[in-house]
C-alpha positions as CSV (number, residue, x, y, z in Angstrom):
1,M,-2.3,65.0,13.9
2,S,-0.3,62.7,16.1
3,L,2.2,60.4,14.6
4,R,0.7,57.2,15.9
5,K,-2.9,58.1,13.9
6,R,-1.1,58.8,10.9
7,K,0.3,55.0,10.8
8,Q,-3.1,54.3,11.5
9,I,-4.7,55.9,8.7
10,N,-1.7,54.6,6.5
11,H,-2.2,51.0,7.5
12,Q,-5.9,50.9,6.6
13,Q,-5.6,52.4,3.5
14,Q,-3.1,49.8,2.3
15,P,-4.9,47.3,0.7
16,Q,-5.4,43.9,2.0
17,H,-4.1,40.9,-0.1
18,H,-5.9,37.5,1.1
19,P,-4.4,34.3,0.7
20,E,-6.1,33.3,-2.5
21,Q,-5.9,36.7,-4.0
22,Q,-1.9,36.7,-4.1
23,P,-0.4,38.7,-6.8
24,E,0.0,37.2,-10.4
25,H,4.1,37.3,-10.4
26,H,4.0,35.3,-6.8
27,K,2.1,33.0,-8.0
28,L,4.5,32.6,-11.1
29,A,7.3,32.4,-9.0
30,L,5.9,29.8,-6.8
31,K,4.9,27.5,-9.8
32,D,8.5,28.3,-11.4
33,I,9.9,26.7,-7.6
34,I,7.7,23.8,-8.0
35,I,8.5,23.2,-11.3
36,N,12.4,23.4,-10.7
37,N,12.6,21.5,-7.6
38,K,10.7,18.5,-9.9
39,C,12.8,18.7,-12.5
40,W,15.7,18.2,-10.3
41,I,14.2,15.3,-8.2
42,E,13.4,13.7,-11.6
43,D,16.7,14.3,-13.2
44,S,18.0,13.0,-9.8
45,L,15.8,9.5,-9.9
46,G,16.4,9.4,-13.7
47,F,12.8,9.2,-14.3
48,K,9.6,11.3,-14.4
49,L,7.3,11.5,-11.4
50,D,4.3,11.1,-13.6
51,S,5.4,7.3,-14.0
52,L,4.1,6.7,-10.5
53,T,0.7,7.8,-11.1
54,S,-0.7,4.7,-12.7
55,L,0.0,1.2,-12.7
56,E,0.3,1.8,-16.8
57,N,2.7,4.6,-15.7
58,F,4.9,2.5,-13.8
59,T,4.8,-0.5,-15.6
60,S,5.5,1.3,-19.0
61,L,8.8,2.6,-16.8
62,L,10.0,-0.5,-15.5
63,Y,9.5,-2.3,-19.0
64,K,11.9,0.5,-20.8
65,E,14.9,-0.3,-22.9
66,C,18.2,-0.3,-21.3
67,D,21.6,-1.2,-22.7
68,G,22.4,-4.7,-21.5
69,S,26.1,-4.7,-20.9
70,S,26.5,-3.7,-17.6
71,L,24.3,-6.5,-16.1
72,A,26.3,-8.9,-18.4
73,A,29.4,-7.2,-16.9
74,V,28.0,-7.6,-13.5
75,R,26.9,-11.0,-14.4
76,M,30.1,-12.9,-15.4
77,M,31.9,-11.4,-12.4
78,F,28.8,-12.5,-10.0
79,G,29.3,-16.2,-12.2
80,I,33.1,-16.1,-11.0
81,V,32.3,-15.0,-7.1
82,M,30.1,-17.5,-7.1
83,L,32.3,-20.4,-8.4
84,I,34.8,-19.4,-5.6
85,D,32.1,-19.1,-3.0
86,I,30.9,-22.8,-3.9
87,V,34.1,-24.1,-3.4
88,E,35.1,-22.6,-0.2
89,E,32.3,-21.2,2.1
90,R,29.8,-23.4,0.6
91,G,32.1,-26.4,1.4
92,F,32.9,-28.1,-1.7
93,S,36.3,-28.6,-0.7
94,N,35.3,-29.7,2.8
95,A,32.2,-31.4,1.6
96,E,33.5,-35.1,3.5
97,K,33.9,-33.1,7.1
98,L,31.0,-31.4,6.4
99,W,28.3,-34.4,5.1
100,G,30.5,-37.2,6.1
101,D,29.1,-37.9,9.7
102,P,25.8,-40.0,9.9
103,N,26.1,-38.9,13.7
104,E,26.6,-34.9,13.6
105,C,23.5,-32.9,15.1
106,R,22.3,-30.9,11.9
107,F,20.2,-27.9,12.5
108,P,18.0,-27.3,9.5
109,M,15.3,-24.4,8.7
110,F,12.7,-27.2,8.7
111,N,13.1,-30.6,10.3
112,F,12.6,-32.6,7.4
113,L,15.0,-31.3,5.1
114,Q,18.1,-33.8,5.9
115,P,21.6,-33.9,4.2
116,L,22.1,-36.6,1.2
117,P,24.5,-39.1,1.3
118,V,28.3,-37.0,1.0
119,Q,28.7,-38.5,-2.6
120,W,25.7,-36.8,-3.4
121,M,26.2,-33.9,-1.4
122,C,29.3,-33.9,-4.1
123,L,27.4,-33.9,-7.3
124,L,25.5,-30.8,-6.1
125,Y,28.5,-28.9,-5.6
126,T,29.4,-30.2,-9.0
127,I,26.4,-28.8,-10.8
128,M,26.4,-25.8,-8.6
129,C,29.9,-25.4,-9.9
130,V,28.5,-25.8,-13.8
131,G,25.7,-23.7,-13.1
132,A,28.2,-20.8,-12.0
133,I,30.5,-20.9,-14.7
134,G,27.7,-21.0,-17.2
135,I,26.5,-18.4,-15.5
136,S,29.6,-16.4,-16.2
137,L,29.7,-17.5,-19.9
138,G,25.9,-16.8,-20.3
139,L,26.0,-20.4,-22.0
140,Y,22.3,-22.0,-21.1
141,F,21.9,-19.2,-18.8
142,R,18.4,-20.1,-17.3
143,Q,19.2,-23.7,-17.1
144,C,22.5,-22.8,-15.5
145,C,20.8,-20.4,-12.9
146,L,18.5,-23.0,-11.5
147,A,21.2,-25.7,-11.4
148,V,22.5,-22.7,-8.8
149,L,20.0,-21.4,-7.4
150,I,18.4,-24.6,-6.2
151,P,21.1,-26.7,-4.4
152,Y,22.1,-23.1,-2.8
153,W,18.9,-22.5,-1.2
154,Y,19.1,-26.4,-0.3
155,I,22.0,-26.4,1.9
156,F,21.7,-22.8,3.0
157,L,18.5,-23.9,4.8
158,L,20.1,-27.3,5.7
159,N,22.2,-25.5,8.6
160,K,21.1,-22.3,10.6
161,T,24.5,-22.3,12.6
162,A,26.1,-21.2,9.2
163,W,23.3,-18.4,8.3
164,N,24.8,-15.0,7.6
165,N,24.1,-11.9,5.5
166,H,26.2,-12.8,2.8
167,S,25.3,-15.8,2.2
168,Y,21.8,-14.9,2.1
169,L,22.5,-11.8,0.1
170,Y,24.1,-14.6,-2.4
171,G,20.5,-16.4,-2.3
172,L,18.8,-13.3,-3.1
173,L,20.8,-12.4,-5.9
174,L,20.5,-15.5,-7.7
175,I,17.2,-15.2,-7.5
176,L,17.2,-11.7,-8.8
177,I,19.9,-13.0,-11.7
178,T,17.9,-16.1,-12.6
179,I,14.5,-13.8,-13.4
180,S,16.8,-11.4,-15.6
181,N,17.7,-10.8,-18.9
182,A,21.5,-11.0,-18.3
183,N,21.8,-13.2,-21.1
184,N,20.7,-10.7,-24.1
185,C,23.9,-9.0,-23.8
186,W,27.9,-10.6,-24.4
187,S,26.9,-14.2,-23.7
188,L,27.3,-17.6,-25.2
189,D,24.1,-18.1,-26.2
190,K,23.9,-15.5,-28.7
191,L,27.3,-16.2,-30.4
192,I,27.4,-20.7,-29.8
193,R,23.6,-21.2,-29.6
194,K,22.0,-18.2,-32.8
195,I,19.8,-16.9,-30.0
196,K,18.4,-14.0,-31.2
197,T,17.4,-11.5,-28.9
198,E,18.6,-7.4,-28.5
199,S,21.2,-6.5,-26.3
200,T,18.7,-4.4,-24.2
201,V,17.0,-5.5,-21.0
202,P,14.1,-4.2,-19.2
203,L,14.5,-1.3,-16.2
204,W,13.1,-3.5,-14.0
205,N,16.8,-6.1,-14.2
206,Y,18.4,-3.3,-12.8
207,T,15.9,-1.5,-10.1
208,L,15.3,-4.7,-8.5
209,I,19.5,-5.5,-8.2
210,R,19.8,-1.9,-7.1
211,F,17.5,-2.1,-4.6
212,Q,18.9,-5.2,-3.0
213,I,22.3,-3.5,-3.1
214,F,20.5,-0.2,-1.5
215,A,18.9,-2.1,1.3
216,L,21.8,-4.4,2.3
217,Y,23.9,-0.9,2.8
218,F,20.6,0.9,4.3
219,F,19.9,-1.8,6.6
220,A,22.8,-2.2,7.8
221,G,22.7,1.1,8.8
222,L,19.4,1.4,10.3
223,K,20.3,-1.5,12.5
224,K,23.4,0.1,13.9
225,I,21.6,2.6,15.4
226,D,22.3,1.1,18.5
227,G,23.5,1.9,22.1
228,D,25.7,-1.1,22.1
229,W,27.4,0.0,18.4
230,L,27.1,3.8,18.8
231,H,29.0,3.6,22.2
232,G,31.1,1.6,21.0
233,Y,30.5,-2.1,22.7
234,S,29.8,-3.9,19.5
235,M,33.6,-4.5,17.8
236,R,36.2,-3.8,20.8
237,T,39.9,-4.3,20.3
238,L,39.7,-3.9,16.5
239,S,42.5,-1.7,16.5
240,K,45.3,-4.2,17.3
241,H,44.9,-5.3,13.7
242,W,47.6,-3.9,11.1
243,V,44.5,-2.3,8.5
244,F,44.2,0.1,11.1
245,N,47.8,1.3,11.7
246,P,47.5,4.8,9.5
247,F,44.8,5.9,12.3
248,K,46.9,5.1,15.3
249,L,49.3,7.8,14.1
250,I,47.1,10.5,15.1
251,L,44.3,8.4,17.1
252,S,44.7,6.2,20.1
253,G,43.3,2.2,19.9
254,D,40.3,3.3,22.1
255,Q,39.3,6.0,19.3
256,V,40.4,4.0,16.8
257,D,37.6,1.5,18.0
258,L,35.0,4.3,18.4
259,W,35.5,6.8,15.6
260,I,36.7,4.9,12.9
261,V,35.3,1.4,13.2
262,H,32.1,2.2,15.1
263,I,30.8,5.9,13.8
264,T,32.6,6.0,10.8
265,G,31.3,2.7,10.0
266,F,27.7,3.5,11.0
267,L,27.7,6.2,8.6
268,L,29.0,4.8,5.8
269,D,26.3,2.2,6.0
270,F,23.8,4.4,6.3
271,T,24.6,6.3,3.5
272,A,26.6,4.4,1.1
273,G,22.9,3.2,-0.9
274,F,22.1,7.3,-0.9
275,L,25.7,8.3,-2.2
276,I,26.4,5.1,-4.8
277,F,23.0,6.0,-6.0
278,F,23.5,9.6,-7.6
279,D,25.9,10.6,-10.1
280,S,27.3,13.6,-8.6
281,T,28.3,11.2,-5.5
282,R,29.2,7.6,-6.6
283,F,32.8,8.1,-7.1
284,I,32.9,9.2,-3.2
285,A,30.9,6.1,-2.3
286,F,33.4,3.9,-4.6
287,F,36.5,5.0,-3.2
288,F,35.0,4.7,0.4
289,L,33.3,1.1,-0.5
290,T,35.8,0.1,-2.0
291,M,38.2,0.8,0.7
292,F,35.2,-0.2,3.4
293,H,35.4,-3.8,1.9
294,L,38.9,-4.4,1.6
295,M,39.4,-3.7,5.0
296,N,36.8,-6.0,5.8
297,S,38.7,-9.0,4.1
298,R,41.4,-8.6,6.3
299,L,39.5,-8.1,9.3
300,F,37.2,-10.9,9.0
301,H,37.2,-14.5,7.7
302,I,33.9,-13.7,5.5
303,G,34.7,-15.3,2.3
304,M,33.7,-13.5,-0.4
305,F,31.5,-10.9,0.7
306,P,34.0,-7.9,0.2
307,Y,34.4,-9.1,-3.4
308,M,30.7,-9.8,-4.4
309,C,29.9,-6.3,-3.1
310,M,32.3,-4.9,-4.9
311,V,31.9,-6.6,-8.3
312,T,28.3,-5.5,-7.9
313,M,28.7,-1.6,-7.3
314,P,28.7,-1.0,-11.1
315,I,25.3,-1.9,-11.7
316,F,24.5,2.0,-10.2
317,C,26.6,3.2,-12.7
318,R,25.2,4.3,-16.8
319,M,24.1,1.2,-18.2
320,D,26.9,1.3,-20.8
321,W,29.8,1.8,-19.2
322,P,31.1,-1.1,-20.0
323,K,31.3,-0.3,-24.2
324,Q,32.6,3.3,-23.3
325,L,35.0,1.8,-21.2
326,F,36.1,-0.8,-24.1
327,S,35.6,2.5,-26.6
328,Q,38.4,3.6,-25.3
329,V,41.0,0.6,-25.5
330,K,39.3,-0.7,-28.4
331,Y,42.4,-0.7,-30.2
332,F,44.7,-2.9,-27.8
333,L,41.9,-5.8,-27.6
334,L,42.6,-8.8,-29.6
335,I,38.8,-9.4,-30.5
336,P,36.3,-7.2,-32.1
337,L,34.1,-6.5,-29.4
338,N,30.8,-6.6,-32.1
339,I,31.1,-10.4,-31.8
340,F,29.7,-9.9,-28.0
341,Y,26.4,-8.2,-28.4
342,V,23.9,-7.4,-31.7
343,P,23.9,-3.4,-32.0
344,V,19.7,-2.4,-30.6
345,Q,17.4,-1.8,-33.6
346,Y,15.5,0.7,-32.9
347,K,12.0,0.7,-34.4
348,N,11.2,3.9,-37.4
349,N,15.0,5.0,-37.0
350,E,14.5,6.7,-33.7
351,E,17.3,7.9,-32.3
352,K,19.3,6.0,-29.6
353,R,18.6,7.8,-26.1
354,S,19.8,6.6,-22.9
355,C,17.4,5.0,-20.4
356,E,18.6,7.0,-17.6
357,K,17.5,10.4,-19.2
358,E,14.9,11.6,-21.8
359,P,14.7,14.9,-23.5
360,E,12.5,17.2,-21.2
361,E,9.7,17.9,-23.4
362,K,8.9,13.8,-23.5
363,S,6.4,12.9,-21.1
364,D,6.3,9.6,-19.6
365,M,2.6,9.6,-19.7
366,V,1.8,6.5,-21.3
367,S,-0.1,6.8,-24.9
368,D,-3.0,4.3,-26.2
369,E,-1.2,2.6,-28.0
370,Q,1.4,1.9,-25.1
371,K,-1.2,1.0,-23.3
372,K,-1.9,-2.0,-25.7
373,S,0.9,-3.0,-25.3
374,I,1.3,-3.1,-21.6
375,G,-0.4,-6.7,-21.2
376,W,-1.3,-8.6,-17.9
377,K,1.9,-10.4,-18.1
378,K,4.2,-7.1,-17.7
379,K,1.7,-5.8,-15.1
380,L,2.1,-9.1,-13.3
381,T,5.9,-8.5,-13.0
382,C,5.3,-4.9,-11.8
383,V,3.5,-6.6,-9.1
384,F,6.1,-8.5,-8.3
385,V,8.8,-6.1,-8.0
386,L,6.5,-4.0,-5.8
387,F,6.0,-7.5,-4.0
388,Y,9.6,-8.1,-3.3
389,V,10.4,-4.9,-2.3
390,G,8.0,-4.7,0.2
391,L,9.1,-7.9,1.5
392,Q,12.5,-6.9,1.7
393,C,11.3,-4.0,3.8
394,F,9.3,-6.0,6.0
395,L,11.6,-8.8,7.1
396,P,14.4,-7.1,8.9
397,Y,11.5,-5.9,10.9
398,S,9.5,-9.1,11.1
399,H,10.6,-10.1,14.8
400,F,7.2,-9.8,16.5
401,V,5.8,-12.5,14.3
402,T,8.6,-14.9,14.9
403,K,9.1,-14.7,18.6
404,G,10.5,-18.3,18.9
405,Y,13.5,-16.9,16.9
406,N,14.4,-14.2,19.5
407,N,17.0,-14.3,21.8
408,W,19.0,-11.4,23.5
409,T,18.9,-10.3,20.0
410,N,15.6,-10.4,17.8
411,G,15.8,-13.0,14.8
412,L,18.3,-15.3,12.9
413,Y,21.4,-14.1,11.6
414,G,21.4,-13.0,8.2
415,Y,18.1,-11.5,7.2
416,S,18.2,-8.9,9.8
417,W,21.1,-7.4,8.3
418,D,22.6,-6.8,11.9
419,M,26.3,-6.8,10.4
420,M,28.7,-6.9,13.0
421,V,26.1,-5.1,15.6
422,H,26.4,-8.1,18.3
423,T,29.2,-9.8,19.4
424,W,29.1,-13.0,21.5
425,D,31.7,-14.5,24.1
426,R,30.7,-17.9,24.8
427,N,32.3,-18.8,28.3
428,R,31.0,-22.2,29.2
429,V,27.7,-24.4,27.6
430,N,27.2,-27.7,30.3
431,V,25.2,-30.1,28.8
432,K,23.8,-32.4,31.4
433,I,22.0,-35.7,30.7
434,V,19.8,-37.4,33.7
435,D,19.0,-41.1,33.4
436,M,15.4,-40.7,35.1
437,S,15.2,-44.3,35.6
438,K,18.5,-44.7,37.3
439,N,18.7,-41.1,38.7
440,K,21.7,-41.1,37.6
441,E,24.1,-37.9,35.7
442,Y,26.2,-37.9,32.7
443,F,28.1,-34.8,31.4
444,L,28.6,-34.6,27.6
445,N,31.0,-32.1,25.9
446,H,28.8,-29.6,23.6
447,E,31.5,-30.2,20.9
448,V,31.2,-33.8,20.3
449,W,28.0,-33.9,17.6
450,V,28.8,-30.0,16.4
451,T,31.2,-28.1,14.3
452,S,29.9,-24.7,15.3
453,E,28.9,-23.2,18.6
454,R,26.0,-20.8,17.2
455,W,23.4,-22.8,18.2
456,T,23.9,-22.4,21.7
457,T,22.7,-18.5,21.8
458,H,19.4,-19.6,19.9
459,A,16.2,-21.6,21.5
460,D,15.4,-23.4,18.5
461,M,18.6,-24.9,17.7
462,V,19.5,-25.6,21.3
463,I,15.6,-27.9,21.3
464,Q,17.0,-29.5,17.9
465,F,20.7,-30.1,19.6
466,A,18.8,-32.1,22.3
467,H,16.9,-34.4,19.8
468,C,20.3,-34.7,18.3
469,I,21.6,-35.9,21.6
470,K,18.5,-38.3,22.6
471,D,18.8,-40.2,19.0
472,N,22.7,-40.2,19.3
473,M,22.5,-41.9,23.2
474,K,19.7,-44.5,21.8
475,K,22.7,-46.1,19.2
476,Q,25.1,-45.7,21.8
477,K,22.9,-46.7,24.8
478,P,19.8,-48.4,24.4
479,S,19.3,-48.1,28.0
480,L,19.1,-44.5,27.7
481,N,15.6,-44.8,27.0
482,N,14.3,-42.2,29.9
483,I,16.2,-39.4,29.9
484,S,16.6,-35.6,30.5
485,I,18.7,-33.2,28.7
486,N,19.6,-29.9,30.6
487,I,21.8,-27.4,28.9
488,D,23.4,-24.5,31.0
489,V,25.2,-21.7,28.5
490,W,27.1,-18.8,29.5
491,C,27.9,-16.2,27.2
492,S,28.2,-12.2,27.3
493,L,26.8,-10.1,24.9
494,N,29.0,-7.2,23.9
495,G,31.2,-6.6,26.3
496,R,28.9,-7.8,29.0
497,F,28.8,-10.2,31.8
498,Q,29.1,-13.7,31.7
499,Q,25.6,-15.0,32.6
500,R,23.3,-17.7,31.8
501,M,20.6,-17.4,28.6
502,F,18.2,-20.7,29.3
503,D,16.9,-21.8,32.2
504,P,19.0,-25.1,33.6
505,K,16.1,-26.7,35.4
506,V,14.3,-27.2,32.0
507,N,14.1,-30.5,30.5
508,L,14.7,-29.5,26.8
509,L,13.5,-32.6,25.2
510,T,9.8,-31.5,27.1
511,A,10.1,-27.7,26.9
512,P,7.4,-25.4,24.9
513,W,8.7,-23.9,21.7
514,S,6.8,-21.8,19.1
515,P,8.2,-20.4,16.1
516,F,5.2,-17.6,17.0
517,K,5.8,-17.5,20.6
518,P,8.3,-16.0,23.2
519,V,10.7,-18.4,24.4
520,D,9.6,-19.1,28.2
521,W,12.7,-20.9,29.3
522,L,15.1,-18.0,28.1
523,M,16.6,-15.9,30.8
524,P,16.4,-12.3,30.1
525,L,19.6,-9.7,29.5
526,L,20.7,-8.1,32.6
527,S,20.9,-4.7,30.7
528,D,20.7,-3.2,33.9
529,L,24.1,-3.8,34.8
530,N,25.2,-1.8,31.6
531,H,26.9,0.3,33.5
532,W,29.5,-1.9,35.1
533,R,30.9,-2.4,31.3
534,T,33.4,0.9,31.8
535,K,34.1,-0.4,35.3
536,M,34.9,-3.8,34.5
537,S,37.5,-2.6,31.2
538,H,39.1,-0.7,34.4
539,L,39.6,-3.7,36.3
540,Q,40.4,-5.7,33.5
541,E,43.2,-3.2,32.9
542,E,44.3,-3.1,36.3
543,V,44.6,-7.2,36.4
544,W,46.5,-7.3,33.4
545,S,49.1,-4.7,34.8
546,W,49.7,-7.2,37.8
547,S,51.7,-9.3,35.0
548,D,52.0,-10.4,31.6
549,Y,50.0,-13.2,32.8
550,T,47.1,-12.7,34.3
551,D,43.5,-12.5,33.2
552,V,40.3,-11.8,34.7
553,L,36.7,-13.2,33.8
554,F,33.5,-11.8,35.3
555,Y,30.3,-13.2,35.8
556,A,26.5,-12.4,37.0
557,D,23.8,-14.9,38.1
558,F,20.2,-14.5,39.4
559,P,19.0,-14.9,42.3
560,G,18.3,-18.4,43.9
561,L,21.0,-19.7,41.1
562,Y,24.1,-21.2,41.4
563,L,27.5,-21.5,38.9
564,E,29.2,-24.7,39.4
565,N,32.6,-24.2,38.0
566,Y,36.2,-26.0,37.8
567,I,38.9,-24.6,37.8
568,K,42.2,-26.2,35.8
569,K,45.2,-27.0,37.4
570,D,47.1,-25.1,35.3
571,L,44.9,-21.1,36.8
572,Q,47.3,-20.5,40.0
573,N,46.5,-17.8,42.7
574,V,42.7,-17.8,41.6
575,S,40.8,-15.2,43.4
576,L,36.9,-14.7,43.8
577,T,35.6,-10.8,44.5
578,V,32.5,-10.2,44.5
579,L,31.6,-7.0,42.7
580,D,27.6,-6.0,43.7
581,G,25.3,-8.5,45.7
582,S,26.1,-11.7,47.9
583,V,27.3,-15.0,47.2
584,I,28.0,-18.2,49.0
585,L,31.1,-20.2,47.9
586,E,30.6,-23.7,48.3
587,T,33.9,-26.2,48.3
588,P,34.5,-29.9,48.4
589,G,35.9,-30.4,52.1
590,K,35.8,-27.1,53.2
591,S,32.7,-25.1,55.2
592,N,31.1,-22.8,53.3
593,K,31.8,-19.4,53.1
594,T,29.7,-16.3,52.3
595,I,31.3,-13.3,50.2
596,I,29.8,-9.9,50.2
597,S,30.3,-6.9,47.8
598,G,33.9,-5.7,47.8
599,Q,35.1,-9.1,49.5
600,S,37.5,-11.6,48.3
601,E,38.2,-15.3,48.5
602,S,40.6,-17.5,47.2
603,V,39.4,-20.3,45.5
604,Q,41.9,-24.1,44.8
605,S,42.3,-25.1,41.3
606,D,41.6,-28.5,40.1
607,I,38.3,-28.6,41.7
608,F,34.8,-27.9,40.9
609,H,33.2,-25.7,42.9
610,R,29.6,-23.8,43.4
611,V,29.0,-20.2,43.8
612,Y,25.2,-19.5,45.3
613,T,23.6,-16.1,44.6
614,V,21.8,-15.6,47.9
615,S,21.2,-11.8,47.6
616,S,17.8,-10.5,46.3
617,T,19.5,-8.7,43.2
618,P,21.7,-10.1,40.6
619,S,25.2,-11.1,42.2
620,C,28.6,-10.0,40.2
621,Y,31.6,-11.0,41.0
622,M,34.9,-12.0,38.8
623,Y,38.2,-14.1,39.1
624,S,41.2,-13.3,38.8
625,F,43.9,-15.8,37.8
626,I,47.1,-16.6,36.4
627,N,48.0,-18.3,33.4
628,K,50.3,-20.8,33.6
629,T,49.7,-22.7,30.2
630,V,50.8,-18.6,29.1
631,T,54.1,-18.4,31.0
632,Q,55.1,-22.0,29.2
633,V,54.8,-21.2,25.6
634,P,58.2,-20.4,24.0
635,T,59.8,-17.1,23.0
636,F,60.0,-17.9,19.5
637,E,55.8,-18.7,19.2
638,K,55.5,-15.2,21.0
639,Q,57.8,-13.5,18.3
640,N,55.5,-15.0,15.5
641,V,52.2,-13.6,17.0
642,V,54.3,-10.2,16.6
643,I,55.5,-10.7,13.2
644,Q,52.3,-11.7,11.8
645,D,51.3,-7.7,12.4
646,S,54.0,-6.7,10.2
647,V,53.5,-9.2,7.3
648,K,53.6,-7.6,4.0
649,L,50.4,-7.4,1.9
650,S,52.1,-8.9,-0.9
651,D,52.5,-12.2,1.1
652,I,49.4,-12.0,2.3
653,L,47.2,-11.8,-1.3
654,L,50.1,-14.4,-2.2
655,N,48.6,-16.6,0.3
656,D,45.1,-16.3,-0.6
657,V,45.6,-17.1,-3.8
658,K,47.7,-20.4,-2.6
659,N,45.2,-21.4,0.1
660,R,42.2,-20.7,-3.0
661,W,44.2,-23.1,-5.5
662,T,44.3,-25.7,-2.3
663,N,40.8,-25.7,-2.1
664,F,40.5,-26.4,-6.1
665,Q,42.9,-28.7,-6.0
666,K,41.0,-30.4,-2.8
667,V,37.8,-30.2,-4.9
668,I,39.4,-32.3,-8.2
669,Y,40.9,-34.9,-5.5
670,L,37.5,-35.3,-3.8
671,M,36.0,-35.8,-7.6
672,K,38.5,-37.8,-8.3
673,K,37.8,-40.1,-5.4
674,I,34.4,-40.8,-5.5
675,I,34.4,-41.7,-9.1
676,A,37.0,-44.3,-8.5
677,N,35.5,-45.8,-5.6
678,N,31.5,-45.3,-5.3
679,S,29.6,-46.8,-8.4
680,L,26.7,-44.7,-6.9
681,F,28.0,-41.9,-8.9
682,F,28.6,-43.8,-12.2
683,N,24.8,-44.8,-11.9
684,C,23.4,-41.3,-11.1
685,I,25.6,-40.0,-14.7
686,K,23.8,-43.0,-16.6
687,M,20.3,-42.0,-15.4
């Protein structure tokens, strides 16, 4: 018999196992693997997966009693940070400047929202400060939360130009703190007001705040999955700051900008929420996040945001971490800790057990007795938790609904969590007012009635600004009752060419706008010219190498339109070079000149000129010049700029303390002034 036939016979004699008839030991092994993986997942998450199988089980999970000391500690620190924020970033110390000018253009979320008189705004700020102190102390906790929450969102919605991610985060955290039981532990409500509550809180108090902090990092990471960010165009030249000096010992400035700022920043944001959630990686997350936020506090003017992030990080730790910490140093404390909280009293003499981990044999399935205790109020709270989580996951990507708020980027800055992804460089804003009855043109300084330039890149705010101009012009020149307003905004997004953002021919007083429809008069971003950014960088380096005072500006324009430009007399040796397409240079008193790609032409200073785009494709050109003003800067002023890079950290921290103390002094002075000079304040108090 041949070897091949023997193999065939042996193969036929072997028993064939059907997939449904696997050996018993294989079934047991597979079951053990599933059980072990399930246990590992449950240990990592801190709850049984069975808790997600029904609404009753989920509600029972969210209402588990947990130690409230961690939430109380975060509440105390949160109140202190909010107090400083109200004085500084909310504007209490500059209330007269912010709200004192009745002609200033406002950009509220809803047009019917208007600021109160300045004395009433100061009263709101005062109520907020008292409320923030009450939150920290846990005194009249719920009332103090509302005293901060309601005025905060009112001030927040009053001015869209001040929106940012951290202001939005503060408002959300205020909501979550208000509806929580953060005063159940370590509060003056229990000590002074004798409010009898257990020192525990339901698990959902922690769940919502933890989710919000997780969303802060995770969505910021998702938004950084963007070509501009990952290729290093969003935050250029940050490496020049002194905080990156240690990295520059081994990396170049460009490498620091790309790998440390952009790539590492993306990885940290994307993974921080997961690293901080799990016990085994929490220490790593704390270390890197603390370094990250401390660096941001030096790099950007973002108020208390880095400190708010740091004081909320402990919410992910064990819920009794403050008690464990204090137990190590209790002999060095002057006040006994037991006056601040009442120990948890468990029914039926049950042993105290952690909310995070339960005995393995204990099931999370709800018994019949527990089902009776789960009323409709608890189920409604559970539904609210799910709704809140779903809403916060939807809003960052809701721009397909609110199309009217989209420009070159999606949505208003704040709830999108696109932190530092987009850098705007506004070069020029021309506001033209045309008297239709006399056919006369007037040009208005766009900074006259505003304190911020963010409105220039949002169509809804541009409309509001145009109507504000109309109202103010009626007050000053009643004869101008038939006018049109055109705005020409030139800006660069993430290192691209300077280009116009809105159609300059549109009369903004009659321009259509709806929050749910795309803006018809928004000019498209010239993303086809993205490849020029590398070339522009090389050209810029070349121009800078000519002398210490040479500079360059890059422009791109659409066919059929023109740039009307004025060169200040301080600029010398101004040259216009066409990089792509063709243009016509029109200068008063001179013949028009056609300039094609690769050609240059000198431009006269201290006079208006126009650059018409006559090619069928967008034109790209640059101005190179010598800034005469820079050459006249005294030597000692230049040295001061260099010295700022080598200031001691201790001096920087001392200046921060001094500035914050100065702001509080301004608040005290402002309150004294209003009380002394305005009887309205006294009438309000009497009421």
